[in-house]
N, C-alpha and C positions, 0 to 999 in steps of 0.2 A: 686355527684348529687349536684345540684343544685334548690332552692326554686320555681325555676319556671320549672322545667324541667318534674312538673307531667301536664303542660299546652303546652308541646313540640306538641301534633296533632293540637290543637286551634290555637297556633302561625303559623301551618305552613299553615293551610286553611287561616286564616287572611291573610297574604303573598299575597296568590294566589289571593285571593278577590280583596286586594290593586294593584296588578298588572293588574287586569281589568280595571282598570279607578279609576273612584273617589271612595276613600271611605266610604262608606255607611254610616258609624257608626263615622265618624269626620266629617261630612259637616258643612261646616261654614255659617252662615247665616251674611253677610254682611249688612242687614236691613232686619226689617220685619213693611213695611207700612202698614199695614192692618192685619184683621184676617184672609185675603184669598191670600194677595201679597207681596214678598219679593223680596230679591236679594242675590239672593245663588252664591257664588264664582264670582261675578261679572253680574250676568244671573237676567232681570227681570225674576219672577218664581212664577208658581199657589201655593201656597201652600195645600197640600192636604195629609197629612201627621201629622196633628199638633192636635187633638185630640179637636178642638177649637170647639166645638160643635153649640153654638149657637152663636159664632160670638163676646163673651161679654169681649174679652180684651182688645179693644178699646172701649167700652162702655163710654160714656164724663163721666156721671154721678159716674161709679165703678173710673174713674181715679182722679176724682173731689174728692171722699171720700180718695182715696189712698193716696193726696196730702196732703189732711186736717190733713189726721192724722199721718204722715211723718213729719209733721210740729209741729202737739200739744205735738205730743209721744214721737219722732225722731225715730230712723233707725231699732232700735230691741225693745225686752226685757231683752236681755243676763241672763237669766233663763229660768228653769223650772215652768211647772204648778204650781207643790208642792213646789215649792219657791217664786221669786218676780216676775213669768213670767204669774200672772193672770190678766191682765188687764180688765175693765168694757168691754170693747169690744170685749172680748174673750168670759166671762159667754151671754153677747146678741146675739153672735153669737148661743151658743151652744143654748139658748133659743126660738131662730129663728128655727133653724132646727128642737127641740122637737114641738114646734106646727107644723111647715111645715109635720112634719111626723105624727104627732098627736101619739104623744110617752110621754112617764115623762118626757125620762133622753135622755142625749148626753153627750158626750164627745167629745171633738175636739182633734184630735192630729196634729204633723207637717208636715207629710208629708201622702198618701192614703198607702205609703206601710208600714210605721210606724201603721198603722191604724188596717190594716190586722195582720199585726208581734204582735202588744199589745195585741190586742181582744184574737186572736185564742188560745195565749198560756199561756194568762190568766185563761179561762174560761176554758181549759181543761187541766189536765196532767197527769201524772203517773196513773193507772190502769181505766183511762177513755177511750174514742173510737171517734176518729176525721174521719167521713165520706166522702171522699172528690169527686165531680167530677174530672175525669184523667185529665179533661184538665184545671184544675184549675191554677192560676196565679201563679207565681213564690213566690208573697207575702204570698199567703195563702200556700203552701210549707215548706216557711221557717218557717212561724208563727208554724206550725205544729212540726216540730223539735227543735225550742226552747220551746214548754211547754210537749214534751216527751211523751203525749198521742199517742195508738197506731191509725196509719194510715192504714185507709180501704180505697183503692180508687175502684171507680164504673166504669163504661163503661160512658162514654160521652154522657150526655141527655138520661140517659138509666131508667127510674123511675124502672121497672120490677129489672134488677141489685141491683140495689139500697134497693129493697126489700127483693131478696134472699139473698143480704149478712147483713141486718140487721137481717134477719130470724136466720141465721148461728151463729149470737151473743148469740142467745136465753137467758138464764136468767145470762149470766157472767155479775158480777158487773162492777160497773163504767159508769159515763154520755155519753150519745150518743148523740154525734154535727153532724148535718149535713151541710155541705156546698156547693153551690150553686152560681155560681154567675148568673146577670140578662142579659146580654150582653155581651157572649163571644169575648174578646178583638182580638184574631188573624183573623177569619175569619165572625165574625159580627155573629153568631150563636145565637139563645136565647133556655135558657131553659124551657122546659116543667115543669114548676112551677105550674101549677095547683093539674099535676099528683104527682109532689115529694110533695107538699102538702099533698095532700091525703095518700101516703106510711107516712110520717110523725104521722099522725092522727091514721093509722092503726096500726100502730107499733111502735108509743112511740119515744120521742127524741126532740132535739130541733133543730133548722131552722136558719142557718144564712143566709141571701144573698148578695150578694158584690156586690155592685149596680153605682157599678163605671161607666161603661158606657152606665148606662140606665136610670139614673138620669138626668133629663130633657128632655128625648128621649123619653120615656113609660110612659104610665100612662096618665089619663084625667087630670092632672094636675100636670104631671110631678115628679111624686115620683119613677117613675121605674115599672119594673115588675112586684112585688109584685101587687102593685096598679091595673096594667094592665091586671094581673092574675085574681082578686078580691080575694087573698089570704092573706089581709094585716094581719088576724088575727091568719094566722097560721103561721107568720114570726117569732121569738123572736128577732133577732138581725137585724139590716141593713145596712152595711157597705157601707161610699162611700169615696168620694174622691171631692176636691173642681178643680181638675188642668184640666176634662174633659170641663160639660156643663159652669162652672161659672168663665173658664177662670184664675185660681188662682192658689195657691197651698195648699195642706193641705190636712186632711181627718179626718174622722169623723165615729161614732157608734152612734145607737139612741136605745133606748130598753123600755120596760116596764114592765122588770123583774124585782121583788124586789131586794134590796141590791144591785142593776147594780153600785151606787155611790161607793162601796169599792174598784172599776174598779182602783180611782183613788188614792191610796192607795197601789197597787198590782201590777199594772201592768208598766214594766220597761222600757217599749220604751215610755211610755206614762211619767212616772219620771222622768228619765234621759235624757233630750234632751229640751233643750230650746225652748221656745214654740213659734209662728209662731209671725213674725212683723207687727206693728199696720196698716202697709200701707196695707199687706192682708188681715188683720182680714177685715178691713174699706173697700176694694173693694168686699170681698166675699159677703157680708151682705147685698152690694151695689146691686151687681150681682143675689143672691137668690132674693132678691125681685123684681130683673126682670123678673126674668125666671119664678116667679110666675104672674107676673101681665101683660105679654106677652106671651099666648099662642102661637102666631102668628108664633115665632120663633120656636115652636115645629114644628108647620103646615110645614114652609119653610125648615126647615130640611128635615122632610119627604118627602118632592116633591124631594128635591136635590138628598138625597140617591135613592129614584127610580129611578131616569132619569140617573144616573151615572150607576147604579146595571142593569137597563134593558138594555142599550145601550150596556154594555159590554156582554150582556148575548148575545143581538141580535147577536155583531159581532162572536160569537163562542167564547170566554173566559169564562174557567171553574172558575167561581163565588161563591159564598157561597150561601148556602141553601135558604136566606131569605134575602130578603130587608132590611139595618139596615146602620144607618151611620158608621158604618164598613164593606168596600167593599173589599171583599180578592179576588185576581186574582191567582190562582194553575197555576206556571209554570213547563212546562213538566220535565226541569233539571236544575242545578242551573247554569251552563253555562251559559244558555239562562237566566236565572231569573236576572241573574248579567247584562248581555246585556243587559235587557231592561229596566232595571231600571237606569241603566248610559244613555242609549237613550233618556228617558224620562224627565231624569236631565238635559241634553243638551239642550234638547227643550223647556226647561223651565217649567217642570212639575217636583214637589217636590212629593214624598210617600214615604214609607216607605220598605225596605225590610227585609223578615223574612224567614233565611235559615234554615235546620235542624240542631241538633236537639231540635232549638226553634218551631217548626211548628207541628202542630197536622198531624198526619200519616206520618212524615217526609218528606213533602214535601214543596220544597219551593216557595215562594208567595209575589206578592207584594200586601199592606196592604194599601190601603187609607181611610182616616176618613175624611166624608163630613161635612161642615160646614153651618148654615142657610145662612153663608152672602157670601157662591157662588153663582155667577149670572147662568143664563140659557148660557149666553154666555163662563161662564168659564169650565162648566161641556162640554159643546159642544166642546172646544179647548181641553179637556183632551180626551176624546173621539178621534177624531181626530187622535191627539199623539199616544195612542194604538194601534188605527188601523195602523197607520203608521208603528210602529215599530216592532209591532205584528204580520202583516207581512211577512215585512225583515225578520224576523227571523225565520219566521215558525211555529210562536207559534197559529196563527188560520188558520183553514185549508180556501182551497185556494174559496169554496164557498161562506163561509162566510165572507171571505174577497170581494169577489166580493159585496156581500151585502152590506159592510162596506163603 
């Protein structure tokens, strides 16, 4: 037996994917020339799978702040937040986040993954109960394993099933933490947060919302789904990332809970990793301010998302339940999903290929993430490529194909 024998089934499946064309998990970007354009393996390509929701990766002010920071503070901190890794900018970023969300406390992590890993594993442990939406992100599941709490899954976006599982706990000892996401990253559907908050109020427990894909996207000021649903007072913890709307890397958690600051000396993924480099912190602070000052970016993003979603739906593609910046197209089988992804890449469109078991309901899908920086012409070019390749592969019905 070898170390990798346990992964033989995945190895064989991976080889089959590689033999069908380009490797979707090792795409080489020769150049990225704007938030929406690049050169992929020698071809000019529209970028539609980057999570760059507000298009801020090329924001001139963010770039200038990043350059200034690296010149003045160096390339990295070389230490963790509990050692030498807390520069003045890290503290400033936490203060800006707390102010933006109207919370007392904010903690910045080196990645969004580590934010979920650290917060969840620290808040609940043995004897506690972690009640998760079944379609939760891998970082949420990994955080639950690290913390050793009892994990209870409820059906995706089903407040009634959540209530049923909370009632089953009855008077069992231990804390209860409910975890949902604002926008789910695979098909772009939105949590029924108002109803989930009502269940929390009725049956007790704490509520954490991962706003990774909804920060900068939803809400009057871009605070996410909790703001849009009008339930911010019911949400005890908000976790998010800088790698989507803010065009950088890193994660955070904000809260009004008393004693939250003790997390800094008990949260292992926070304590035992190097902190964000000064350049990243500087660009993130600038991008956060741009997001706040330019709500028109959010309006443009939603316009683009609706244009793509409505266009694909009209052609007969099976899309998600709502128009959001994550626009997923379910493909009938894996062979055609891989073929369509390759066809789109050759046509100059890059998006994400997602295959079982990583997808809801074990269905292959193509996942697009729209940006405020996309033009109508780019969205229409993407739709034309979908129509042509989808028709050639028999993914869309003849009647819908004719309309397209």
